[in-house]
VMD Tcl script that builds the backbone (N, CA, C; Angstrom):
set m [mol new atoms 513]
animate dup $m
set s [atomselect $m all]
$s set {name element resname resid chain x y z} {
  {N N MET 1 A 6.588 29.320 12.531}
  {CA C MET 1 A 6.887 28.831 11.193}
  {C C MET 1 A 7.115 27.332 11.264}
  {N N SER 2 A 6.386 26.555 10.484}
  {CA C SER 2 A 6.544 25.110 10.525}
  {C C SER 2 A 7.750 24.689 9.696}
  {N N PRO 3 A 8.420 23.573 10.084}
  {CA C PRO 3 A 9.582 23.121 9.321}
  {C C PRO 3 A 9.167 22.617 7.946}
  {N N GLN 4 A 10.049 22.780 6.984}
  {CA C GLN 4 A 9.811 22.272 5.643}
  {C C GLN 4 A 10.429 20.885 5.554}
  {N N ILE 5 A 9.720 19.959 4.930}
  {CA C ILE 5 A 10.228 18.604 4.797}
  {C C ILE 5 A 10.568 18.365 3.334}
  {N N ALA 6 A 11.799 17.931 3.085}
  {CA C ALA 6 A 12.230 17.611 1.727}
  {C C ALA 6 A 12.655 16.154 1.703}
  {N N PHE 7 A 12.180 15.382 0.728}
  {CA C PHE 7 A 12.504 13.966 0.630}
  {C C PHE 7 A 13.540 13.762 -0.467}
  {N N THR 8 A 14.537 12.950 -0.169}
  {CA C THR 8 A 15.499 12.542 -1.181}
  {C C THR 8 A 15.489 11.030 -1.212}
  {N N ASN 9 A 15.481 10.433 -2.409}
  {CA C ASN 9 A 15.404 8.977 -2.537}
  {C C ASN 9 A 16.734 8.401 -2.965}
  {N N GLU 10 A 17.163 7.358 -2.274}
  {CA C GLU 10 A 18.252 6.540 -2.762}
  {C C GLU 10 A 17.615 5.516 -3.677}
  {N N SER 11 A 18.406 4.626 -4.216}
  {CA C SER 11 A 17.826 3.617 -5.096}
  {C C SER 11 A 16.869 2.743 -4.307}
  {N N LEU 12 A 15.787 2.315 -4.965}
  {CA C LEU 12 A 14.796 1.474 -4.300}
  {C C LEU 12 A 15.401 0.158 -3.858}
  {N N SER 13 A 16.391 -0.341 -4.607}
  {CA C SER 13 A 16.967 -1.624 -4.247}
  {C C SER 13 A 17.707 -1.562 -2.919}
  {N N SER 14 A 18.148 -0.384 -2.511}
  {CA C SER 14 A 18.817 -0.278 -1.211}
  {C C SER 14 A 17.823 -0.289 -0.065}
  {N N MET 15 A 16.530 0.013 -0.370}
  {CA C MET 15 A 15.443 -0.001 0.611}
  {C C MET 15 A 15.766 0.859 1.839}
  {N N ARG 16 A 16.416 1.977 1.608}
  {CA C ARG 16 A 16.730 2.888 2.706}
  {C C ARG 16 A 15.934 4.168 2.520}
  {N N ALA 17 A 15.331 4.633 3.581}
  {CA C ALA 17 A 14.563 5.876 3.507}
  {C C ALA 17 A 15.365 6.980 4.178}
  {N N ARG 18 A 15.414 8.115 3.550}
  {CA C ARG 18 A 16.102 9.267 4.143}
  {C C ARG 18 A 15.168 10.467 4.060}
  {N N TYR 19 A 15.227 11.314 5.054}
  {CA C TYR 19 A 14.471 12.546 4.949}
  {C C TYR 19 A 15.222 13.661 5.655}
  {N N LYS 20 A 14.947 14.864 5.262}
  {CA C LYS 20 A 15.638 16.021 5.798}
  {C C LYS 20 A 14.599 17.037 6.242}
  {N N VAL 21 A 14.742 17.530 7.454}
  {CA C VAL 21 A 13.851 18.562 7.961}
  {C C VAL 21 A 14.680 19.815 8.177}
  {N N GLU 22 A 14.260 20.894 7.542}
  {CA C GLU 22 A 14.984 22.151 7.692}
  {C C GLU 22 A 14.451 22.920 8.887}
  {N N HIS 23 A 15.353 23.325 9.775}
  {CA C HIS 23 A 14.967 24.028 10.981}
  {C C HIS 23 A 16.227 24.651 11.586}
  {N N VAL 24 A 16.116 25.823 12.115}
  {CA C VAL 24 A 17.263 26.471 12.730}
  {C C VAL 24 A 17.487 25.875 14.108}
  {N N SER 25 A 18.737 25.481 14.400}
  {CA C SER 25 A 19.047 24.859 15.678}
  {C C SER 25 A 20.544 24.958 15.940}
  {N N LYS 26 A 21.015 24.307 17.036}
  {CA C LYS 26 A 22.413 24.308 17.428}
  {C C LYS 26 A 23.180 23.221 16.674}
  {N N CYS 27 A 24.516 23.235 16.776}
  {CA C CYS 27 A 25.357 22.205 16.164}
  {C C CYS 27 A 25.598 21.104 17.187}
  {N N ASN 28 A 24.956 19.955 17.016}
  {CA C ASN 28 A 25.241 18.768 17.816}
  {C C ASN 28 A 24.649 17.552 17.126}
  {N N ARG 29 A 24.870 16.361 17.684}
  {CA C ARG 29 A 24.443 15.127 17.039}
  {C C ARG 29 A 23.852 14.188 18.088}
  {N N HIS 30 A 22.711 13.571 17.754}
  {CA C HIS 30 A 22.067 12.582 18.608}
  {C C HIS 30 A 21.892 11.314 17.791}
  {N N GLU 31 A 22.088 10.150 18.406}
  {CA C GLU 31 A 21.850 8.895 17.712}
  {C C GLU 31 A 21.132 7.948 18.647}
  {N N HIS 32 A 20.113 7.258 18.131}
  {CA C HIS 32 A 19.325 6.331 18.926}
  {C C HIS 32 A 19.153 5.035 18.153}
  {N N THR 33 A 19.236 3.906 18.832}
  {CA C THR 33 A 18.855 2.638 18.236}
  {C C THR 33 A 17.566 2.230 18.918}
  {N N LEU 34 A 16.461 2.210 18.158}
  {CA C LEU 34 A 15.159 1.944 18.734}
  {C C LEU 34 A 14.876 0.457 18.868}
  {N N PHE 35 A 15.220 -0.335 17.872}
  {CA C PHE 35 A 15.102 -1.781 17.943}
  {C C PHE 35 A 15.983 -2.387 16.872}
  {N N ASP 36 A 16.207 -3.690 16.922}
  {CA C ASP 36 A 17.111 -4.352 15.986}
  {C C ASP 36 A 16.765 -4.017 14.545}
  {N N GLY 37 A 17.751 -3.669 13.779}
  {CA C GLY 37 A 17.559 -3.417 12.363}
  {C C GLY 37 A 17.084 -2.023 12.023}
  {N N TYR 38 A 16.935 -1.150 13.006}
  {CA C TYR 38 A 16.430 0.197 12.742}
  {C C TYR 38 A 17.292 1.186 13.499}
  {N N ASN 39 A 17.821 2.164 12.821}
  {CA C ASN 39 A 18.600 3.211 13.461}
  {C C ASN 39 A 18.003 4.560 13.113}
  {N N ASP 40 A 17.910 5.427 14.109}
  {CA C ASP 40 A 17.380 6.770 13.899}
  {C C ASP 40 A 18.459 7.730 14.352}
  {N N SER 41 A 18.917 8.585 13.478}
  {CA C SER 41 A 19.939 9.539 13.883}
  {C C SER 41 A 19.509 10.942 13.495}
  {N N VAL 42 A 19.898 11.890 14.323}
  {CA C VAL 42 A 19.586 13.299 14.070}
  {C C VAL 42 A 20.905 14.045 14.025}
  {N N ASN 43 A 21.127 14.765 12.958}
  {CA C ASN 43 A 22.337 15.565 12.804}
  {C C ASN 43 A 21.945 17.031 12.727}
  {N N TYR 44 A 22.652 17.858 13.472}
  {CA C TYR 44 A 22.479 19.302 13.358}
  {C C TYR 44 A 23.754 19.832 12.716}
  {N N ASN 45 A 23.667 20.399 11.528}
  {CA C ASN 45 A 24.867 20.968 10.956}
  {C C ASN 45 A 25.034 22.401 11.462}
  {N N CYS 46 A 26.189 22.972 11.241}
  {CA C CYS 46 A 26.477 24.297 11.801}
  {C C CYS 46 A 25.660 25.399 11.152}
  {N N ALA 47 A 25.013 25.126 10.040}
  {CA C ALA 47 A 24.155 26.121 9.411}
  {C C ALA 47 A 22.785 26.127 10.070}
  {N N GLY 48 A 22.584 25.229 11.054}
  {CA C GLY 48 A 21.320 25.209 11.773}
  {C C GLY 48 A 20.252 24.367 11.112}
  {N N VAL 49 A 20.645 23.452 10.234}
  {CA C VAL 49 A 19.677 22.595 9.558}
  {C C VAL 49 A 19.696 21.216 10.205}
  {N N ILE 50 A 18.515 20.761 10.632}
  {CA C ILE 50 A 18.408 19.414 11.199}
  {C C ILE 50 A 18.316 18.439 10.041}
  {N N GLN 51 A 19.153 17.432 10.069}
  {CA C GLN 51 A 19.099 16.391 9.051}
  {C C GLN 51 A 18.798 15.069 9.748}
  {N N LYS 52 A 17.593 14.533 9.530}
  {CA C LYS 52 A 17.209 13.262 10.130}
  {C C LYS 52 A 17.388 12.169 9.095}
  {N N ARG 53 A 17.770 10.999 9.570}
  {CA C ARG 53 A 17.989 9.882 8.662}
  {C C ARG 53 A 17.510 8.601 9.332}
  {N N VAL 54 A 16.759 7.824 8.593}
  {CA C VAL 54 A 16.307 6.519 9.063}
  {C C VAL 54 A 16.859 5.480 8.106}
  {N N THR 55 A 17.497 4.449 8.632}
  {CA C THR 55 A 17.999 3.374 7.785}
  {C C THR 55 A 17.520 2.042 8.343}
  {N N PHE 56 A 17.388 1.079 7.465}
  {CA C PHE 56 A 16.951 -0.254 7.852}
  {C C PHE 56 A 18.034 -1.235 7.453}
  {N N SER 57 A 18.402 -2.134 8.362}
  {CA C SER 57 A 19.456 -3.094 8.053}
  {C C SER 57 A 18.906 -4.494 7.821}
  {N N ASP 58 A 17.734 -4.803 8.341}
  {CA C ASP 58 A 17.144 -6.126 8.192}
  {C C ASP 58 A 15.740 -6.033 7.604}
  {N N VAL 59 A 15.366 -7.072 6.861}
  {CA C VAL 59 A 14.031 -7.173 6.293}
  {C C VAL 59 A 13.448 -8.502 6.746}
  {N N SER 60 A 12.267 -8.463 7.355}
  {CA C SER 60 A 11.568 -9.684 7.734}
  {C C SER 60 A 10.507 -9.962 6.688}
  {N N ILE 61 A 10.550 -11.150 6.115}
  {CA C ILE 61 A 9.593 -11.549 5.087}
  {C C ILE 61 A 8.691 -12.613 5.686}
  {N N HIS 62 A 7.389 -12.360 5.643}
  {CA C HIS 62 A 6.402 -13.292 6.183}
  {C C HIS 62 A 5.537 -13.788 5.040}
  {N N GLN 63 A 5.396 -15.093 4.925}
  {CA C GLN 63 A 4.546 -15.678 3.886}
  {C C GLN 63 A 3.252 -16.140 4.534}
  {N N HIS 64 A 2.127 -15.810 3.859}
  {CA C HIS 64 A 0.796 -16.121 4.365}
  {C C HIS 64 A 0.039 -16.927 3.332}
  {N N HIS 65 A -0.848 -17.796 3.801}
  {CA C HIS 65 A -1.752 -18.492 2.896}
  {C C HIS 65 A -2.817 -17.511 2.433}
  {N N MET 66 A -3.377 -17.763 1.231}
  {CA C MET 66 A -4.498 -16.968 0.747}
  {C C MET 66 A -5.779 -17.585 1.286}
  {N N THR 67 A -6.726 -16.737 1.616}
  {CA C THR 67 A -8.021 -17.191 2.104}
  {C C THR 67 A -9.118 -16.414 1.389}
  {N N LEU 68 A -10.339 -16.847 1.529}
  {CA C LEU 68 A -11.468 -16.197 0.883}
  {C C LEU 68 A -11.595 -14.765 1.394}
  {N N GLY 69 A -11.679 -13.812 0.472}
  {CA C GLY 69 A -11.744 -12.401 0.839}
  {C C GLY 69 A -13.143 -11.837 0.707}
  {N N ASP 70 A -13.250 -10.520 0.901}
  {CA C ASP 70 A -14.557 -9.863 0.820}
  {C C ASP 70 A -14.493 -8.532 0.072}
  {N N ASN 71 A -13.445 -8.314 -0.706}
  {CA C ASN 71 A -13.281 -7.044 -1.406}
  {C C ASN 71 A -14.080 -7.070 -2.710}
  {N N PRO 72 A -15.096 -6.211 -2.853}
  {CA C PRO 72 A -15.932 -6.238 -4.058}
  {C C PRO 72 A -15.260 -5.651 -5.296}
  {N N SER 73 A -14.075 -5.087 -5.169}
  {CA C SER 73 A -13.447 -4.457 -6.331}
  {C C SER 73 A -12.631 -5.425 -7.179}
  {N N VAL 74 A -12.658 -6.711 -6.855}
  {CA C VAL 74 A -11.935 -7.686 -7.670}
  {C C VAL 74 A -12.524 -7.669 -9.083}
  {N N SER 75 A -11.653 -7.727 -10.091}
  {CA C SER 75 A -12.115 -7.582 -11.477}
  {C C SER 75 A -12.962 -8.765 -11.934}
  {N N SER 76 A -12.585 -9.970 -11.560}
  {CA C SER 76 A -13.383 -11.153 -11.890}
  {C C SER 76 A -12.984 -12.282 -10.962}
  {N N GLY 77 A -13.925 -13.175 -10.727}
  {CA C GLY 77 A -13.627 -14.331 -9.889}
  {C C GLY 77 A -13.732 -14.039 -8.412}
  {N N VAL 78 A -13.086 -14.902 -7.649}
  {CA C VAL 78 A -13.182 -14.858 -6.197}
  {C C VAL 78 A -12.158 -13.875 -5.608}
  {N N PRO 79 A -12.585 -13.044 -4.655}
  {CA C PRO 79 A -11.617 -12.158 -3.993}
  {C C PRO 79 A -10.817 -12.938 -2.958}
  {N N VAL 80 A -9.556 -12.601 -2.797}
  {CA C VAL 80 A -8.710 -13.267 -1.807}
  {C C VAL 80 A -8.087 -12.236 -0.884}
  {N N GLN 81 A -7.670 -12.715 0.260}
  {CA C GLN 81 A -6.906 -11.912 1.199}
  {C C GLN 81 A -5.919 -12.855 1.862}
  {N N ILE 82 A -4.940 -12.289 2.557}
  {CA C ILE 82 A -3.976 -13.169 3.214}
  {C C ILE 82 A -4.514 -13.595 4.570}
  {N N ASP 83 A -4.137 -14.808 4.954}
  {CA C ASP 83 A -4.507 -15.333 6.257}
  {C C ASP 83 A -3.797 -14.523 7.330}
  {N N TRP 84 A -4.354 -14.481 8.518}
  {CA C TRP 84 A -3.805 -13.650 9.586}
  {C C TRP 84 A -2.419 -14.112 10.018}
  {N N GLU 85 A -2.248 -15.412 10.232}
  {CA C GLU 85 A -0.985 -15.955 10.733}
  {C C GLU 85 A -0.077 -16.365 9.572}
  {N N PRO 86 A 1.213 -15.986 9.633}
  {CA C PRO 86 A 2.133 -16.431 8.578}
  {C C PRO 86 A 2.459 -17.916 8.758}
  {N N TYR 87 A 2.718 -18.596 7.659}
  {CA C TYR 87 A 3.131 -20.001 7.757}
  {C C TYR 87 A 4.645 -20.144 7.638}
  {N N ARG 88 A 5.332 -19.080 7.186}
  {CA C ARG 88 A 6.785 -19.106 7.088}
  {C C ARG 88 A 7.301 -17.687 7.226}
  {N N SER 89 A 8.425 -17.527 7.945}
  {CA C SER 89 A 9.046 -16.207 8.098}
  {C C SER 89 A 10.551 -16.347 7.944}
  {N N ILE 90 A 11.159 -15.323 7.406}
  {CA C ILE 90 A 12.613 -15.309 7.245}
  {C C ILE 90 A 13.083 -13.866 7.416}
  {N N THR 91 A 14.260 -13.682 7.993}
  {CA C THR 91 A 14.845 -12.355 8.143}
  {C C THR 91 A 16.148 -12.316 7.370}
  {N N LEU 92 A 16.280 -11.321 6.513}
  {CA C LEU 92 A 17.470 -11.138 5.688}
  {C C LEU 92 A 18.012 -9.729 5.895}
  {N N THR 93 A 19.299 -9.556 5.616}
  {CA C THR 93 A 19.856 -8.201 5.634}
  {C C THR 93 A 19.468 -7.508 4.338}
  {N N ILE 94 A 19.582 -6.199 4.332}
  {CA C ILE 94 A 19.286 -5.423 3.129}
  {C C ILE 94 A 20.167 -5.879 1.976}
  {N N ASP 95 A 21.416 -6.140 2.277}
  {CA C ASP 95 A 22.350 -6.566 1.233}
  {C C ASP 95 A 21.943 -7.914 0.642}
  {N N GLU 96 A 21.470 -8.842 1.474}
  {CA C GLU 96 A 21.005 -10.139 0.964}
  {C C GLU 96 A 19.780 -9.966 0.074}
  {N N VAL 97 A 18.849 -9.098 0.478}
  {CA C VAL 97 A 17.658 -8.834 -0.337}
  {C C VAL 97 A 18.072 -8.243 -1.675}
  {N N ASP 98 A 19.009 -7.282 -1.658}
  {CA C ASP 98 A 19.485 -6.678 -2.901}
  {C C ASP 98 A 20.122 -7.714 -3.813}
  {N N LEU 99 A 20.898 -8.626 -3.230}
  {CA C LEU 99 A 21.574 -9.654 -4.008}
  {C C LEU 99 A 20.570 -10.608 -4.651}
  {N N ILE 100 A 19.557 -11.017 -3.878}
  {CA C ILE 100 A 18.541 -11.944 -4.386}
  {C C ILE 100 A 17.671 -11.269 -5.437}
  {N N ARG 101 A 17.206 -10.078 -5.140}
  {CA C ARG 101 A 16.264 -9.380 -6.016}
  {C C ARG 101 A 16.949 -8.764 -7.222}
  {N N GLY 102 A 18.170 -8.313 -7.058}
  {CA C GLY 102 A 18.847 -7.614 -8.146}
  {C C GLY 102 A 18.158 -6.295 -8.409}
  {N N GLU 103 A 18.210 -5.847 -9.620}
  {CA C GLU 103 A 17.569 -4.586 -9.988}
  {C C GLU 103 A 16.165 -4.800 -10.537}
  {N N SER 104 A 15.727 -6.059 -10.589}
  {CA C SER 104 A 14.410 -6.340 -11.159}
  {C C SER 104 A 13.308 -5.947 -10.188}
  {N N LYS 105 A 12.214 -5.493 -10.749}
  {CA C LYS 105 A 11.037 -5.152 -9.974}
  {C C LYS 105 A 9.833 -5.598 -10.780}
  {N N ARG 106 A 8.889 -6.271 -10.112}
  {CA C ARG 106 A 7.718 -6.769 -10.831}
  {C C ARG 106 A 6.843 -5.606 -11.290}
  {N N THR 107 A 6.254 -5.783 -12.464}
  {CA C THR 107 A 5.344 -4.778 -12.994}
  {C C THR 107 A 3.972 -4.965 -12.350}
  {N N ALA 108 A 3.091 -4.003 -12.545}
  {CA C ALA 108 A 1.736 -4.087 -11.991}
  {C C ALA 108 A 1.003 -5.307 -12.541}
  {N N ASP 109 A 1.203 -5.615 -13.822}
  {CA C ASP 109 A 0.555 -6.791 -14.416}
  {C C ASP 109 A 1.048 -8.089 -13.788}
  {N N GLU 110 A 2.313 -8.132 -13.399}
  {CA C GLU 110 A 2.867 -9.337 -12.774}
  {C C GLU 110 A 2.352 -9.534 -11.350}
  {N N LEU 111 A 1.825 -8.480 -10.736}
  {CA C LEU 111 A 1.302 -8.579 -9.375}
  {C C LEU 111 A -0.137 -9.095 -9.335}
  {N N ILE 112 A -0.802 -9.128 -10.477}
  {CA C ILE 112 A -2.183 -9.601 -10.537}
  {C C ILE 112 A -2.195 -11.124 -10.484}
  {N N ILE 113 A -2.998 -11.663 -9.585}
  {CA C ILE 113 A -3.128 -13.119 -9.468}
  {C C ILE 113 A -4.286 -13.556 -10.355}
  {N N PRO 114 A -4.026 -14.433 -11.328}
  {CA C PRO 114 A -5.103 -14.868 -12.223}
  {C C PRO 114 A -6.256 -15.520 -11.458}
  {N N ARG 115 A -7.445 -15.416 -12.042}
  {CA C ARG 115 A -8.686 -15.908 -11.439}
  {C C ARG 115 A -8.577 -17.386 -11.040}
  {N N TYR 116 A -8.078 -18.234 -11.933}
  {CA C TYR 116 A -8.024 -19.673 -11.649}
  {C C TYR 116 A -7.072 -19.997 -10.502}
  {N N ILE 117 A -5.997 -19.232 -10.344}
  {CA C ILE 117 A -5.067 -19.470 -9.228}
  {C C ILE 117 A -5.720 -19.044 -7.916}
  {N N ARG 118 A -6.426 -17.911 -7.923}
  {CA C ARG 118 A -7.115 -17.471 -6.705}
  {C C ARG 118 A -8.140 -18.509 -6.269}
  {N N GLU 119 A -8.923 -19.002 -7.215}
  {CA C GLU 119 A -9.943 -19.990 -6.868}
  {C C GLU 119 A -9.298 -21.285 -6.360}
  {N N ARG 120 A -8.220 -21.723 -7.013}
  {CA C ARG 120 A -7.529 -22.947 -6.570}
  {C C ARG 120 A -6.991 -22.792 -5.145}
  {N N GLU 121 A -6.375 -21.648 -4.851}
  {CA C GLU 121 A -5.811 -21.412 -3.512}
  {C C GLU 121 A -6.900 -21.402 -2.439}
  {N N VAL 122 A -8.028 -20.761 -2.742}
  {CA C VAL 122 A -9.128 -20.692 -1.780}
  {C C VAL 122 A -9.716 -22.083 -1.560}
  {N N ARG 123 A -9.859 -22.849 -2.642}
  {CA C ARG 123 A -10.378 -24.229 -2.511}
  {C C ARG 123 A -9.426 -25.075 -1.678}
  {N N GLN 124 A -8.117 -24.902 -1.865}
  {CA C GLN 124 A -7.139 -25.661 -1.077}
  {C C GLN 124 A -7.143 -25.233 0.386}
  {N N SER 125 A -7.630 -24.031 0.665}
  {CA C SER 125 A -7.742 -23.562 2.052}
  {C C SER 125 A -8.950 -24.161 2.754}
  {N N GLY 126 A -9.790 -24.897 2.009}
  {CA C GLY 126 A -10.907 -25.592 2.631}
  {C C GLY 126 A -12.278 -25.011 2.369}
  {N N TYR 127 A -12.385 -23.990 1.519}
  {CA C TYR 127 A -13.684 -23.402 1.216}
  {C C TYR 127 A -14.377 -24.213 0.120}
  {N N SER 128 A -15.687 -24.366 0.253}
  {CA C SER 128 A -16.468 -25.112 -0.741}
  {C C SER 128 A -16.818 -24.209 -1.915}
  {N N ARG 129 A -17.259 -24.826 -3.007}
  {CA C ARG 129 A -17.697 -24.057 -4.170}
  {C C ARG 129 A -18.911 -23.198 -3.816}
  {N N ASP 130 A -19.788 -23.710 -2.934}
  {CA C ASP 130 A -20.958 -22.935 -2.507}
  {C C ASP 130 A -20.546 -21.671 -1.757}
  {N N GLU 131 A -19.570 -21.785 -0.855}
  {CA C GLU 131 A -19.094 -20.613 -0.110}
  {C C GLU 131 A -18.492 -19.579 -1.064}
  {N N ILE 132 A -17.718 -20.077 -2.015}
  {CA C ILE 132 A -17.096 -19.184 -2.995}
  {C C ILE 132 A -18.178 -18.496 -3.831}
  {N N SER 133 A -19.183 -19.244 -4.258}
  {CA C SER 133 A -20.283 -18.683 -5.065}
  {C C SER 133 A -21.046 -17.622 -4.291}
  {N N ARG 134 A -21.303 -17.867 -2.996}
  {CA C ARG 134 A -22.025 -16.884 -2.184}
  {C C ARG 134 A -21.251 -15.569 -2.097}
  {N N VAL 135 A -19.944 -15.649 -1.899}
  {CA C VAL 135 A -19.127 -14.434 -1.818}
  {C C VAL 135 A -19.152 -13.700 -3.155}
  {N N MET 136 A -19.034 -14.447 -4.255}
  {CA C MET 136 A -19.044 -13.813 -5.574}
  {C C MET 136 A -20.402 -13.163 -5.869}
  {N N GLU 137 A -21.500 -13.809 -5.456}
  {CA C GLU 137 A -22.839 -13.223 -5.637}
  {C C GLU 137 A -22.999 -11.961 -4.803}
  {N N CYS 138 A -22.506 -12.004 -3.572}
  {CA C CYS 138 A -22.575 -10.824 -2.695}
  {C C CYS 138 A -21.786 -9.669 -3.311}
  {N N ASN 139 A -20.599 -9.959 -3.844}
  {CA C ASN 139 A -19.792 -8.915 -4.487}
  {C C ASN 139 A -20.482 -8.357 -5.721}
  {N N ALA 140 A -21.147 -9.222 -6.493}
  {CA C ALA 140 A -21.874 -8.753 -7.677}
  {C C ALA 140 A -22.999 -7.808 -7.265}
  {N N LYS 141 A -23.685 -8.152 -6.179}
  {CA C LYS 141 A -24.775 -7.295 -5.682}
  {C C LYS 141 A -24.226 -5.941 -5.242}
  {N N ILE 142 A -23.121 -5.942 -4.519}
  {CA C ILE 142 A -22.493 -4.688 -4.078}
  {C C ILE 142 A -22.084 -3.854 -5.285}
  {N N ASN 143 A -21.498 -4.495 -6.305}
  {CA C ASN 143 A -21.073 -3.767 -7.504}
  {C C ASN 143 A -22.257 -3.167 -8.253}
  {N N ARG 144 A -23.392 -3.886 -8.278}
  {CA C ARG 144 A -24.603 -3.325 -8.915}
  {C C ARG 144 A -25.083 -2.103 -8.145}
  {N N GLU 145 A -25.063 -2.175 -6.805}
  {CA C GLU 145 A -25.470 -1.030 -5.984}
  {C C GLU 145 A -24.544 0.161 -6.202}
  {N N ILE 146 A -23.265 -0.099 -6.323}
  {CA C ILE 146 A -22.304 0.980 -6.583}
  {C C ILE 146 A -22.602 1.615 -7.937}
  {N N ALA 147 A -22.852 0.782 -8.950}
  {CA C ALA 147 A -23.147 1.296 -10.291}
  {C C ALA 147 A -24.407 2.162 -10.275}
  {N N ARG 148 A -25.446 1.723 -9.535}
  {CA C ARG 148 A -26.672 2.527 -9.427}
  {C C ARG 148 A -26.379 3.867 -8.754}
  {N N SER 149 A -25.586 3.847 -7.704}
  {CA C SER 149 A -25.239 5.098 -7.011}
  {C C SER 149 A -24.480 6.049 -7.928}
  {N N VAL 150 A -23.572 5.504 -8.719}
  {CA C VAL 150 A -22.802 6.338 -9.645}
  {C C VAL 150 A -23.735 6.953 -10.685}
  {N N CYS 151 A -24.679 6.155 -11.206}
  {CA C CYS 151 A -25.642 6.679 -12.190}
  {C C CYS 151 A -26.489 7.793 -11.587}
  {N N LYS 152 A -26.979 7.592 -10.353}
  {CA C LYS 152 A -27.768 8.634 -9.682}
  {C C LYS 152 A -26.945 9.908 -9.527}
  {N N TYR 153 A -25.710 9.757 -9.120}
  {CA C TYR 153 A -24.839 10.913 -8.922}
  {C C TYR 153 A -24.627 11.659 -10.235}
  {N N LYS 154 A -24.347 10.919 -11.303}
  {CA C LYS 154 A -24.125 11.564 -12.605}
  {C C LYS 154 A -25.376 12.295 -13.085}
  {N N ARG 155 A -26.566 11.679 -12.895}
  {CA C ARG 155 A -27.811 12.349 -13.286}
  {C C ARG 155 A -27.994 13.630 -12.493}
  {N N LYS 156 A -27.715 13.562 -11.203}
  {CA C LYS 156 A -27.856 14.740 -10.345}
  {C C LYS 156 A -26.890 15.840 -10.787}
  {N N GLN 157 A -25.653 15.465 -11.089}
  {CA C GLN 157 A -24.669 16.449 -11.543}
  {C C GLN 157 A -25.083 17.053 -12.878}
  {N N ASN 158 A -25.602 16.227 -13.798}
  {CA C ASN 158 A -26.069 16.754 -15.089}
  {C C ASN 158 A -27.210 17.736 -14.894}
  {N N THR 159 A -28.153 17.410 -14.012}
  {CA C THR 159 A -29.278 18.309 -13.723}
  {C C THR 159 A -28.766 19.629 -13.156}
  {N N ARG 160 A -27.822 19.564 -12.232}
  {CA C ARG 160 A -27.249 20.786 -11.652}
  {C C ARG 160 A -26.567 21.628 -12.718}
  {N N ASN 161 A -25.824 20.985 -13.608}
  {CA C ASN 161 A -25.127 21.729 -14.671}
  {C C ASN 161 A -26.114 22.408 -15.609}
  {N N ILE 162 A -27.191 21.705 -15.948}
  {CA C ILE 162 A -28.210 22.301 -16.822}
  {C C ILE 162 A -28.863 23.493 -16.130}
  {N N LEU 163 A -29.248 23.326 -14.860}
  {CA C LEU 163 A -29.863 24.429 -14.119}
  {C C LEU 163 A -28.916 25.616 -13.997}
  {N N LYS 164 A -27.652 25.350 -13.811}
  {CA C LYS 164 A -26.675 26.428 -13.686}
  {C C LYS 164 A -26.559 27.199 -14.998}
  {N N ARG 165 A -26.540 26.471 -16.139}
  {CA C ARG 165 A -26.456 27.138 -17.438}
  {C C ARG 165 A -27.709 27.960 -17.733}
  {N N VAL 166 A -28.867 27.418 -17.377}
  {CA C VAL 166 A -30.136 28.096 -17.672}
  {C C VAL 166 A -30.344 29.300 -16.762}
  {N N THR 167 A -30.097 29.127 -15.461}
  {CA C THR 167 A -30.403 30.201 -14.499}
  {C C THR 167 A -29.186 31.047 -14.132}
  {N N GLY 168 A -27.996 30.505 -14.339}
  {CA C GLY 168 A -26.783 31.236 -13.942}
  {C C GLY 168 A -26.491 31.109 -12.465}
  {N N ARG 169 A -27.268 30.303 -11.746}
  {CA C ARG 169 A -27.048 30.123 -10.302}
  {C C ARG 169 A -26.489 28.733 -10.035}
  {N N ARG 170 A -25.807 28.608 -8.909}
  {CA C ARG 170 A -25.274 27.318 -8.491}
  {C C ARG 170 A -26.332 26.564 -7.688}
  {N N TYR 171 A -26.383 25.261 -7.906}
  {CA C TYR 171 A -27.317 24.401 -7.163}
  {C C TYR 171 A -26.573 23.311 -6.463}
}
mol reanalyze $m
mol bondsrecalc $m
mol representation Tube
mol addrep $m
């Protein structure tokens, strides 16, 4: 019999993950510190239920420059990605992050980087307008190919549905 996993969430602002695994076992307790800022503890209660808990005490924030990307799913303009190496890093405690962030959380619309900002950032990273245009043309070509594939698939599915209705058989 495999163990059942049940997740319980604390507030997101606390940034602590907890999970509980139900399993019959003995009554004892193990605690391990794997690396700075991370604690893993296992509790066995007398009812034989293992309760595992993971907590995080520190958050490392790494800031990266934006560079020219290659993701064709960008809605408009130039795709961006983060540069491999961070240009700035900072480590804060969970409590400091909670204090700075408060209860606010950005919406999905606030996470979207406008087209003109993406293009400005990529240009400041040293890419020419020609390089940016080539990437955008390549993405447009990929998107056209995807659209053609979707149309072919839909036509095929429609044909199968018609044949199934007419003959009563699956195709």
